[in-house]
Structure formats: structure tokens, C-alpha cells
C-alpha positions in Angstrom: 3.1 -13.0 -1.1 5.4 -10.2 -2.4 4.6 -9.0 -5.8 6.9 -6.9 -7.9 5.1 -4.0 -9.7 7.9 -2.8 -11.9 6.1 -3.6 -15.2 8.7 -6.1 -16.3 8.7 -9.0 -13.8 6.1 -11.6 -14.5 4.1 -13.2 -11.7 5.3 -16.7 -10.8 1.8 -18.1 -10.2 -1.8 -17.1 -10.3 -3.0 -15.0 -7.3 -6.3 -13.5 -6.1 -5.7 -9.9 -4.8 -7.9 -7.7 -2.6 -5.1 -5.1 -1.7 -1.6 -4.3 -2.7 0.7 -2.5 -0.3 3.5 -0.4 -1.7 6.9 0.0 0.0 6.2 3.7 0.7 3.2 2.8 2.9 0.5 3.4 0.4 -2.1 0.8 -0.3 -4.1 0.1 -3.5 -7.5 -1.6 -3.1 -9.2 -2.7 -6.3 -12.9 -2.0 -6.5 -13.4 -5.8 -6.6 -11.0 -8.7 -6.0 -8.6 -9.0 -8.8 -7.5 -12.4 -10.4 -3.9 -12.2 -11.7 -2.7 -15.0 -13.9 0.8 -16.5 -13.9 2.8 -14.3 -16.3 0.9 -11.1 -15.7 3.0 -8.0 -15.0 2.0 -5.1 -12.7 2.9 -1.4 -12.9 1.7 1.7 -11.0 1.2 4.7 -13.2 0.4 7.6 -11.0 -2.4 6.4 -8.7 -3.6 3.7 -11.1 -2.6 0.0 -11.1 -2.0 -1.3 -14.6 -2.0 -5.1 -15.4 0.0 -6.1 -18.5 -1.1 -9.5 -19.8 0.8 -11.8 -22.2 0.0 -10.9 -25.7 0.0 -7.1 -25.1 -3.3 -6.7 -23.4 -3.4 -3.8 -20.9 -6.0 -3.4 -18.1 -6.2 -0.2 -16.0 -7.6 -1.4 -12.6 -10.3 0.7 -10.9 -9.7 1.1 -7.2 -8.7 3.4 -4.3 -5.3 4.4 -3.1 -4.7 5.3 0.5 -2.0 5.5 3.2 -1.7 2.8 5.8 1.3 4.1 7.5 3.5 7.1 6.7 6.8 8.4 8.1 6.3 12.0 9.3 8.6 14.3 7.2 11.3 16.1 9.1 10.2 19.6 8.0 6.8 19.3 9.7 6.4 20.3 13.3 6.6 17.5 15.9 3.4 15.9 17.2 2.0 17.5 20.4 3.0 15.9 23.7 0.7 13.3 25.2 -1.7 14.7 27.8 -1.2 13.6 31.3 -3.6 11.0 32.7 -6.2 12.6 35.1 -5.3 11.8 38.7 -1.7 10.9 38.0 1.0 12.5 40.2 4.1 14.1 38.6 6.4 11.3 39.8 4.3 8.4 38.4 5.8 6.5 35.5 3.5 5.0 32.9 3.4 1.2 32.6 
């Protein structure tokens, strides 16, 4: 299910979350599974996930943020070439 973490869009239904993936490739994994009720709003503040509940309650969620996939920036050097397979001849094409 796609959740919008902009701080203003309420969740349409209750969900149990064990990880949230961000559009930039980062992942936030709460320290324990997180129950979100219908109407809760999510927001990232720095590396912290904040849950805003109806009635003004605010919960800072403890967890870890990591990268699952990442686009390599153009200003970094290219990756080294793949090493040839031992025993392969120069004319062989990989399958």
C-alpha cells in the first residue's frame, strides 16, 4: 500500500507497518511493528518518522533509516569494469 508522508494527508484505513520506503530509495524500519490508525498523518523530519494523530497527539517513532537502492551521482567516478571470467577467451560473449 502506498502511504503519503507529507504531514497533511490522512491514512484511508488502519495499517500495520514494518518498513516504509521513500521515493528516493531510503527505507525507514521502526524498532517494532507500528500500528497506524485510519486518519493518522505521517511526516519525515530529518531521519525521524513522526505520526500525527487526530486530536493533536504527536509520536516520534524510533527506528533505523537505511538505503535500499541509490542512484550513483554523476560527479562520482564510474564503477570499475567487471573482471573477466577465468578461462574465458577474448571472443567469448557472456550469456
